[in-house]
PDB file of N, CA, C, O and CB in Angstrom:
ATOM      1  N   MET A   1     245.214 -74.527  63.301  1.00  0.00           N
ATOM      2  CA  MET A   1     244.365 -72.729  63.689  1.00  0.00           C
ATOM      3  C   MET A   1     243.526 -73.031  62.733  1.00  0.00           C
ATOM      4  O   MET A   1     242.398 -73.288  63.153  1.00  0.00           O
ATOM      5  CB  MET A   1     245.270 -70.881  63.398  1.00  0.00           C
ATOM      6  N   ALA A   2     243.725 -73.121  61.102  1.00  0.00           N
ATOM      7  CA  ALA A   2     243.064 -72.908  60.254  1.00  0.00           C
ATOM      8  C   ALA A   2     241.678 -73.379  60.220  1.00  0.00           C
ATOM      9  O   ALA A   2     240.725 -72.710  59.818  1.00  0.00           O
ATOM     10  CB  ALA A   2     243.675 -73.205  59.437  1.00  0.00           C
ATOM     11  N   ILE A   3     241.621 -74.813  60.758  1.00  0.00           N
ATOM     12  CA  ILE A   3     240.713 -75.476  60.874  1.00  0.00           C
ATOM     13  C   ILE A   3     239.657 -75.097  61.956  1.00  0.00           C
ATOM     14  O   ILE A   3     238.489 -75.116  61.567  1.00  0.00           O
ATOM     15  CB  ILE A   3     241.212 -76.558  60.964  1.00  0.00           C
ATOM     16  N   TYR A   4     239.896 -74.739  63.317  1.00  0.00           N
ATOM     17  CA  TYR A   4     239.388 -73.902  63.906  1.00  0.00           C
ATOM     18  C   TYR A   4     238.835 -72.984  63.881  1.00  0.00           C
ATOM     19  O   TYR A   4     237.766 -72.703  64.423  1.00  0.00           O
ATOM     20  CB  TYR A   4     239.726 -73.725  64.255  1.00  0.00           C
ATOM     21  N   LEU A   5     239.744 -72.165  63.002  1.00  0.00           N
ATOM     22  CA  LEU A   5     239.005 -70.848  62.181  1.00  0.00           C
ATOM     23  C   LEU A   5     237.753 -71.194  61.573  1.00  0.00           C
ATOM     24  O   LEU A   5     236.592 -70.915  61.873  1.00  0.00           O
ATOM     25  CB  LEU A   5     239.894 -70.249  60.933  1.00  0.00           C
ATOM     26  N   GLY A   6     238.218 -71.807  60.731  1.00  0.00           N
ATOM     27  CA  GLY A   6     237.005 -71.706  59.606  1.00  0.00           C
ATOM     28  C   GLY A   6     235.814 -72.761  60.376  1.00  0.00           C
ATOM     29  O   GLY A   6     234.725 -73.009  59.859  1.00  0.00           O
ATOM     30  N   ARG A   7     236.071 -73.069  61.122  1.00  0.00           N
ATOM     31  CA  ARG A   7     234.917 -73.808  61.963  1.00  0.00           C
ATOM     32  C   ARG A   7     234.299 -72.688  62.596  1.00  0.00           C
ATOM     33  O   ARG A   7     233.069 -72.731  62.600  1.00  0.00           O
ATOM     34  CB  ARG A   7     235.416 -74.956  63.117  1.00  0.00           C
ATOM     35  N   ALA A   8     234.880 -71.611  63.179  1.00  0.00           N
ATOM     36  CA  ALA A   8     234.205 -70.723  64.000  1.00  0.00           C
ATOM     37  C   ALA A   8     233.064 -69.516  62.570  1.00  0.00           C
ATOM     38  O   ALA A   8     232.019 -68.895  62.763  1.00  0.00           O
ATOM     39  CB  ALA A   8     235.757 -69.763  65.123  1.00  0.00           C
ATOM     40  N   GLY A   9     233.660 -69.614  61.667  1.00  0.00           N
ATOM     41  CA  GLY A   9     233.020 -68.951  60.354  1.00  0.00           C
ATOM     42  C   GLY A   9     234.134 -68.328  59.501  1.00  0.00           C
ATOM     43  O   GLY A   9     233.988 -68.349  58.279  1.00  0.00           O
ATOM     44  N   TYR A  10     235.075 -67.857  59.957  1.00  0.00           N
ATOM     45  CA  TYR A  10     236.116 -66.987  59.169  1.00  0.00           C
ATOM     46  C   TYR A  10     236.812 -67.807  57.766  1.00  0.00           C
ATOM     47  O   TYR A  10     237.409 -68.883  57.727  1.00  0.00           O
ATOM     48  CB  TYR A  10     237.419 -66.583  60.331  1.00  0.00           C
ATOM     49  N   ALA A  11     236.481 -66.849  56.668  1.00  0.00           N
ATOM     50  CA  ALA A  11     237.236 -67.237  55.637  1.00  0.00           C
ATOM     51  C   ALA A  11     238.869 -67.869  55.930  1.00  0.00           C
ATOM     52  O   ALA A  11     239.642 -67.292  56.693  1.00  0.00           O
ATOM     53  CB  ALA A  11     237.229 -66.005  54.802  1.00  0.00           C
ATOM     54  N   VAL A  12     239.159 -68.890  55.335  1.00  0.00           N
ATOM     55  CA  VAL A  12     240.489 -69.167  56.245  1.00  0.00           C
ATOM     56  C   VAL A  12     241.323 -69.466  54.558  1.00  0.00           C
ATOM     57  O   VAL A  12     240.659 -70.281  53.918  1.00  0.00           O
ATOM     58  CB  VAL A  12     240.362 -70.911  57.770  1.00  0.00           C
ATOM     59  N   GLU A  13     242.522 -68.998  53.825  1.00  0.00           N
ATOM     60  CA  GLU A  13     243.276 -69.387  53.079  1.00  0.00           C
ATOM     61  C   GLU A  13     245.067 -69.982  53.408  1.00  0.00           C
ATOM     62  O   GLU A  13     245.962 -69.320  53.933  1.00  0.00           O
ATOM     63  CB  GLU A  13     243.069 -68.363  52.333  1.00  0.00           C
ATOM     64  N   VAL A  14     245.116 -70.902  53.078  1.00  0.00           N
ATOM     65  CA  VAL A  14     245.979 -71.373  53.774  1.00  0.00           C
ATOM     66  C   VAL A  14     247.660 -71.702  52.456  1.00  0.00           C
ATOM     67  O   VAL A  14     247.425 -72.193  51.352  1.00  0.00           O
ATOM     68  CB  VAL A  14     245.067 -72.806  54.587  1.00  0.00           C
ATOM     69  N   TYR A  15     248.816 -71.420  52.771  1.00  0.00           N
ATOM     70  CA  TYR A  15     249.454 -71.236  51.836  1.00  0.00           C
ATOM     71  C   TYR A  15     250.917 -72.250  52.040  1.00  0.00           C
ATOM     72  O   TYR A  15     251.382 -72.467  53.159  1.00  0.00           O
ATOM     73  CB  TYR A  15     249.557 -69.712  51.728  1.00  0.00           C
ATOM     74  N   GLU A  16     251.459 -72.746  50.906  1.00  0.00           N
ATOM     75  CA  GLU A  16     252.403 -73.958  51.489  1.00  0.00           C
ATOM     76  C   GLU A  16     253.378 -73.121  50.305  1.00  0.00           C
ATOM     77  O   GLU A  16     253.065 -72.676  49.201  1.00  0.00           O
ATOM     78  CB  GLU A  16     251.860 -76.081  51.310  1.00  0.00           C
ATOM     79  N   LYS A  17     254.954 -73.114  51.195  1.00  0.00           N
ATOM     80  CA  LYS A  17     256.144 -72.266  51.112  1.00  0.00           C
ATOM     81  C   LYS A  17     256.552 -73.516  49.904  1.00  0.00           C
ATOM     82  O   LYS A  17     256.878 -73.339  48.731  1.00  0.00           O
ATOM     83  CB  LYS A  17     257.256 -71.925  52.787  1.00  0.00           C
ATOM     84  N   ARG A  18     256.425 -74.616  50.549  1.00  0.00           N
ATOM     85  CA  ARG A  18     257.509 -75.288  49.373  1.00  0.00           C
ATOM     86  C   ARG A  18     256.675 -76.698  48.744  1.00  0.00           C
ATOM     87  O   ARG A  18     255.617 -77.113  49.217  1.00  0.00           O
ATOM     88  CB  ARG A  18     259.296 -75.875  50.261  1.00  0.00           C
ATOM     89  N   ASP A  19     257.348 -77.271  47.671  1.00  0.00           N
ATOM     90  CA  ASP A  19     256.489 -77.583  46.611  1.00  0.00           C
ATOM     91  C   ASP A  19     256.080 -79.105  47.567  1.00  0.00           C
ATOM     92  O   ASP A  19     256.528 -79.546  48.625  1.00  0.00           O
ATOM     93  CB  ASP A  19     257.336 -77.669  44.806  1.00  0.00           C
ATOM     94  N   ASP A  20     254.929 -79.647  46.520  1.00  0.00           N
ATOM     95  CA  ASP A  20     254.392 -80.968  47.010  1.00  0.00           C
ATOM     96  C   ASP A  20     255.274 -81.641  47.356  1.00  0.00           C
ATOM     97  O   ASP A  20     255.953 -81.948  46.376  1.00  0.00           O
ATOM     98  CB  ASP A  20     253.684 -81.715  46.213  1.00  0.00           C
ATOM     99  N   PRO A  21     255.854 -82.282  48.764  1.00  0.00           N
ATOM    100  CA  PRO A  21     256.671 -83.709  48.997  1.00  0.00           C
ATOM    101  C   PRO A  21     256.200 -84.590  48.046  1.00  0.00           C
ATOM    102  O   PRO A  21     257.124 -85.364  47.796  1.00  0.00           O
ATOM    103  CB  PRO A  21     256.478 -84.431  50.455  1.00  0.00           C
ATOM    104  N   ARG A  22     254.896 -84.951  47.169  1.00  0.00           N
ATOM    105  CA  ARG A  22     254.459 -86.562  46.476  1.00  0.00           C
ATOM    106  C   ARG A  22     254.722 -86.123  45.653  1.00  0.00           C
ATOM    107  O   ARG A  22     254.289 -86.926  44.827  1.00  0.00           O
ATOM    108  CB  ARG A  22     253.118 -87.399  46.393  1.00  0.00           C
ATOM    109  N   SER A  23     255.179 -85.328  45.093  1.00  0.00           N
ATOM    110  CA  SER A  23     255.543 -84.716  43.355  1.00  0.00           C
ATOM    111  C   SER A  23     257.147 -85.228  43.356  1.00  0.00           C
ATOM    112  O   SER A  23     257.650 -85.102  42.239  1.00  0.00           O
ATOM    113  CB  SER A  23     255.401 -82.466  43.048  1.00  0.00           C
ATOM    114  N   GLY A  24     257.904 -85.687  44.205  1.00  0.00           N
ATOM    115  CA  GLY A  24     259.240 -86.020  43.678  1.00  0.00           C
ATOM    116  C   GLY A  24     259.951 -85.173  43.791  1.00  0.00           C
ATOM    117  O   GLY A  24     260.892 -85.551  44.488  1.00  0.00           O
ATOM    118  N   ALA A  25     260.113 -83.647  43.331  1.00  0.00           N
ATOM    119  CA  ALA A  25     260.783 -83.174  43.665  1.00  0.00           C
ATOM    120  C   ALA A  25     261.882 -82.668  45.529  1.00  0.00           C
ATOM    121  O   ALA A  25     261.480 -82.324  46.640  1.00  0.00           O
ATOM    122  CB  ALA A  25     260.155 -82.665  42.951  1.00  0.00           C
ATOM    123  N   ARG A  26     262.838 -82.824  45.134  1.00  0.00           N
ATOM    124  CA  ARG A  26     263.126 -82.321  46.374  1.00  0.00           C
ATOM    125  C   ARG A  26     263.503 -81.341  46.819  1.00  0.00           C
ATOM    126  O   ARG A  26     264.518 -80.988  46.220  1.00  0.00           O
ATOM    127  CB  ARG A  26     263.664 -82.763  46.783  1.00  0.00           C
ATOM    128  N   ALA A  27     263.141 -80.472  47.816  1.00  0.00           N
ATOM    129  CA  ALA A  27     263.626 -79.120  48.021  1.00  0.00           C
ATOM    130  C   ALA A  27     264.869 -79.148  48.904  1.00  0.00           C
ATOM    131  O   ALA A  27     264.935 -79.779  49.958  1.00  0.00           O
ATOM    132  CB  ALA A  27     262.531 -78.236  48.648  1.00  0.00           C
ATOM    133  N   ALA A  28     265.933 -78.347  48.339  1.00  0.00           N
ATOM    134  CA  ALA A  28     267.290 -78.232  48.756  1.00  0.00           C
ATOM    135  C   ALA A  28     267.616 -78.033  50.492  1.00  0.00           C
ATOM    136  O   ALA A  28     266.581 -78.034  51.159  1.00  0.00           O
ATOM    137  CB  ALA A  28     267.816 -76.980  47.919  1.00  0.00           C
ATOM    138  N   GLY A  29     268.414 -77.929  50.986  1.00  0.00           N
ATOM    139  CA  GLY A  29     268.095 -77.301  52.722  1.00  0.00           C
ATOM    140  C   GLY A  29     268.473 -78.665  53.089  1.00  0.00           C
ATOM    141  O   GLY A  29     268.692 -79.723  52.499  1.00  0.00           O
ATOM    142  N   ARG A  30     268.462 -78.066  54.751  1.00  0.00           N
ATOM    143  CA  ARG A  30     268.548 -79.467  55.692  1.00  0.00           C
ATOM    144  C   ARG A  30     267.395 -79.765  56.156  1.00  0.00           C
ATOM    145  O   ARG A  30     266.567 -78.886  56.390  1.00  0.00           O
ATOM    146  CB  ARG A  30     269.436 -79.445  56.932  1.00  0.00           C
ATOM    147  N   SER A  31     267.122 -81.243  56.394  1.00  0.00           N
ATOM    148  CA  SER A  31     266.530 -82.021  56.991  1.00  0.00           C
ATOM    149  C   SER A  31     266.086 -81.538  58.483  1.00  0.00           C
ATOM    150  O   SER A  31     266.844 -80.892  59.208  1.00  0.00           O
ATOM    151  CB  SER A  31     267.277 -83.086  56.890  1.00  0.00           C
ATOM    152  N   ILE A  32     264.982 -81.865  58.794  1.00  0.00           N
ATOM    153  CA  ILE A  32     264.739 -81.627  60.196  1.00  0.00           C
ATOM    154  C   ILE A  32     263.925 -83.119  60.757  1.00  0.00           C
ATOM    155  O   ILE A  32     263.287 -83.839  59.990  1.00  0.00           O
ATOM    156  CB  ILE A  32     263.743 -80.100  60.366  1.00  0.00           C
ATOM    157  N   ASN A  33     264.085 -83.374  62.115  1.00  0.00           N
ATOM    158  CA  ASN A  33     263.077 -84.145  62.733  1.00  0.00           C
ATOM    159  C   ASN A  33     262.519 -83.907  63.217  1.00  0.00           C
ATOM    160  O   ASN A  33     262.936 -83.105  64.053  1.00  0.00           O
ATOM    161  CB  ASN A  33     263.109 -84.795  63.211  1.00  0.00           C
ATOM    162  N   LEU A  34     261.038 -84.249  63.317  1.00  0.00           N
ATOM    163  CA  LEU A  34     259.642 -83.554  63.440  1.00  0.00           C
ATOM    164  C   LEU A  34     259.033 -84.437  64.433  1.00  0.00           C
ATOM    165  O   LEU A  34     258.960 -85.628  64.129  1.00  0.00           O
ATOM    166  CB  LEU A  34     258.714 -83.444  62.008  1.00  0.00           C
ATOM    167  N   ALA A  35     258.497 -83.990  65.780  1.00  0.00           N
ATOM    168  CA  ALA A  35     257.788 -84.420  66.707  1.00  0.00           C
ATOM    169  C   ALA A  35     256.639 -84.393  66.733  1.00  0.00           C
ATOM    170  O   ALA A  35     256.397 -83.691  65.752  1.00  0.00           O
ATOM    171  CB  ALA A  35     258.028 -84.070  67.518  1.00  0.00           C
ATOM    172  N   ILE A  36     255.644 -84.675  67.189  1.00  0.00           N
ATOM    173  CA  ILE A  36     254.348 -84.094  67.701  1.00  0.00           C
ATOM    174  C   ILE A  36     253.820 -84.152  69.187  1.00  0.00           C
ATOM    175  O   ILE A  36     253.497 -85.287  69.537  1.00  0.00           O
ATOM    176  CB  ILE A  36     253.378 -84.697  66.967  1.00  0.00           C
ATOM    177  N   SER A  37     253.656 -83.101  70.187  1.00  0.00           N
ATOM    178  CA  SER A  37     253.786 -83.351  71.241  1.00  0.00           C
ATOM    179  C   SER A  37     251.843 -84.341  71.817  1.00  0.00           C
ATOM    180  O   SER A  37     250.943 -84.685  71.051  1.00  0.00           O
ATOM    181  CB  SER A  37     254.386 -81.720  71.887  1.00  0.00           C
ATOM    182  N   THR A  38     251.903 -84.496  73.457  1.00  0.00           N
ATOM    183  CA  THR A  38     251.031 -85.186  73.475  1.00  0.00           C
ATOM    184  C   THR A  38     249.535 -83.694  73.236  1.00  0.00           C
ATOM    185  O   THR A  38     248.359 -84.020  73.075  1.00  0.00           O
ATOM    186  CB  THR A  38     251.265 -86.247  74.975  1.00  0.00           C
ATOM    187  N   ARG A  39     249.876 -82.582  73.264  1.00  0.00           N
ATOM    188  CA  ARG A  39     248.899 -81.070  72.904  1.00  0.00           C
ATOM    189  C   ARG A  39     248.758 -81.372  71.386  1.00  0.00           C
ATOM    190  O   ARG A  39     247.650 -81.278  70.858  1.00  0.00           O
ATOM    191  CB  ARG A  39     249.822 -79.214  73.224  1.00  0.00           C
ATOM    192  N   GLY A  40     249.713 -81.686  70.767  1.00  0.00           N
ATOM    193  CA  GLY A  40     249.244 -81.640  69.148  1.00  0.00           C
ATOM    194  C   GLY A  40     248.717 -82.630  68.718  1.00  0.00           C
ATOM    195  O   GLY A  40     248.204 -82.736  67.605  1.00  0.00           O
ATOM    196  N   ILE A  41     248.790 -83.493  69.590  1.00  0.00           N
ATOM    197  CA  ILE A  41     248.001 -84.999  69.179  1.00  0.00           C
ATOM    198  C   ILE A  41     246.384 -84.833  69.177  1.00  0.00           C
ATOM    199  O   ILE A  41     245.530 -85.019  68.310  1.00  0.00           O
ATOM    200  CB  ILE A  41     248.385 -86.331  70.443  1.00  0.00           C
ATOM    201  N   ALA A  42     246.336 -84.365  70.641  1.00  0.00           N
ATOM    202  CA  ALA A  42     244.813 -83.901  71.612  1.00  0.00           C
ATOM    203  C   ALA A  42     244.306 -83.152  70.209  1.00  0.00           C
ATOM    204  O   ALA A  42     243.331 -83.586  69.596  1.00  0.00           O
ATOM    205  CB  ALA A  42     245.025 -82.510  73.448  1.00  0.00           C
ATOM    206  N   SER A  43     244.948 -82.159  69.827  1.00  0.00           N
ATOM    207  CA  SER A  43     244.317 -81.337  68.845  1.00  0.00           C
ATOM    208  C   SER A  43     243.850 -81.899  67.287  1.00  0.00           C
ATOM    209  O   SER A  43     242.842 -81.700  66.609  1.00  0.00           O
ATOM    210  CB  SER A  43     245.279 -80.261  68.701  1.00  0.00           C
ATOM    211  N   LEU A  44     245.072 -82.682  67.073  1.00  0.00           N
ATOM    212  CA  LEU A  44     244.763 -83.854  65.506  1.00  0.00           C
ATOM    213  C   LEU A  44     243.171 -84.201  66.311  1.00  0.00           C
ATOM    214  O   LEU A  44     242.082 -83.631  66.239  1.00  0.00           O
ATOM    215  CB  LEU A  44     246.314 -85.932  65.206  1.00  0.00           C
ATOM    216  N   ARG A  45     243.568 -85.200  66.947  1.00  0.00           N
ATOM    217  CA  ARG A  45     242.066 -85.731  67.495  1.00  0.00           C
ATOM    218  C   ARG A  45     240.581 -84.884  67.722  1.00  0.00           C
ATOM    219  O   ARG A  45     239.478 -85.423  67.628  1.00  0.00           O
ATOM    220  CB  ARG A  45     242.355 -86.215  68.884  1.00  0.00           C
ATOM    221  N   GLU A  46     240.828 -83.348  68.061  1.00  0.00           N
ATOM    222  CA  GLU A  46     239.473 -82.984  68.423  1.00  0.00           C
ATOM    223  C   GLU A  46     239.365 -82.543  67.090  1.00  0.00           C
ATOM    224  O   GLU A  46     238.188 -82.237  66.900  1.00  0.00           O
ATOM    225  CB  GLU A  46     239.138 -81.941  69.673  1.00  0.00           C
ATOM    226  N   VAL A  47     240.021 -82.375  66.115  1.00  0.00           N
ATOM    227  CA  VAL A  47     239.602 -81.808  64.251  1.00  0.00           C
ATOM    228  C   VAL A  47     239.406 -82.870  63.800  1.00  0.00           C
ATOM    229  O   VAL A  47     238.979 -82.735  62.653  1.00  0.00           O
ATOM    230  CB  VAL A  47     240.771 -81.015  63.112  1.00  0.00           C
ATOM    231  N   GLY A  48     239.520 -84.298  64.199  1.00  0.00           N
ATOM    232  CA  GLY A  48     239.394 -85.410  63.124  1.00  0.00           C
ATOM    233  C   GLY A  48     240.368 -85.796  62.043  1.00  0.00           C
ATOM    234  O   GLY A  48     240.131 -86.442  61.023  1.00  0.00           O
ATOM    235  N   LEU A  49     241.669 -85.208  62.512  1.00  0.00           N
ATOM    236  CA  LEU A  49     242.700 -86.031  61.904  1.00  0.00           C
ATOM    237  C   LEU A  49     243.780 -86.559  62.262  1.00  0.00           C
ATOM    238  O   LEU A  49     244.756 -86.500  61.514  1.00  0.00           O
ATOM    239  CB  LEU A  49     243.059 -85.616  61.165  1.00  0.00           C
ATOM    240  N   ASP A  50     243.841 -87.210  63.524  1.00  0.00           N
ATOM    241  CA  ASP A  50     244.783 -87.877  63.881  1.00  0.00           C
ATOM    242  C   ASP A  50     244.947 -89.381  63.180  1.00  0.00           C
ATOM    243  O   ASP A  50     246.121 -89.699  62.990  1.00  0.00           O
ATOM    244  CB  ASP A  50     244.644 -87.862  65.225  1.00  0.00           C
ATOM    245  N   THR A  51     244.247 -90.058  62.893  1.00  0.00           N
ATOM    246  CA  THR A  51     244.084 -90.738  61.761  1.00  0.00           C
ATOM    247  C   THR A  51     244.901 -91.005  60.320  1.00  0.00           C
ATOM    248  O   THR A  51     245.668 -91.892  59.945  1.00  0.00           O
ATOM    249  CB  THR A  51     243.155 -90.304  61.548  1.00  0.00           C
ATOM    250  N   GLU A  52     244.463 -90.038  59.825  1.00  0.00           N
ATOM    251  CA  GLU A  52     245.085 -89.666  58.435  1.00  0.00           C
ATOM    252  C   GLU A  52     246.656 -88.334  58.985  1.00  0.00           C
ATOM    253  O   GLU A  52     247.216 -87.888  57.984  1.00  0.00           O
ATOM    254  CB  GLU A  52     243.390 -88.703  57.208  1.00  0.00           C
ATOM    255  N   VAL A  53     247.026 -88.003  59.833  1.00  0.00           N
ATOM    256  CA  VAL A  53     247.915 -87.220  60.237  1.00  0.00           C
ATOM    257  C   VAL A  53     249.182 -88.525  60.635  1.00  0.00           C
ATOM    258  O   VAL A  53     250.214 -88.661  59.979  1.00  0.00           O
ATOM    259  CB  VAL A  53     247.246 -86.162  61.506  1.00  0.00           C
ATOM    260  N   LEU A  54     248.840 -89.304  61.724  1.00  0.00           N
ATOM    261  CA  LEU A  54     249.865 -90.384  62.677  1.00  0.00           C
ATOM    262  C   LEU A  54     249.313 -91.690  61.884  1.00  0.00           C
ATOM    263  O   LEU A  54     249.733 -92.810  62.172  1.00  0.00           O
ATOM    264  CB  LEU A  54     249.522 -90.459  64.775  1.00  0.00           C
TER     265      LEU A  54
END
């Protein structure tokens, strides 16, 4: 959504609550299974992020 709004000319800021997972620090709490739907994959392709994310 942020990419679409940015391309439409809106000023966009994205904030992440959790620490960067690449830093090695593990967040406490439950883990989740994550799946991307066909619509999600299509959206990633549309904004050019499919190969980076998938």
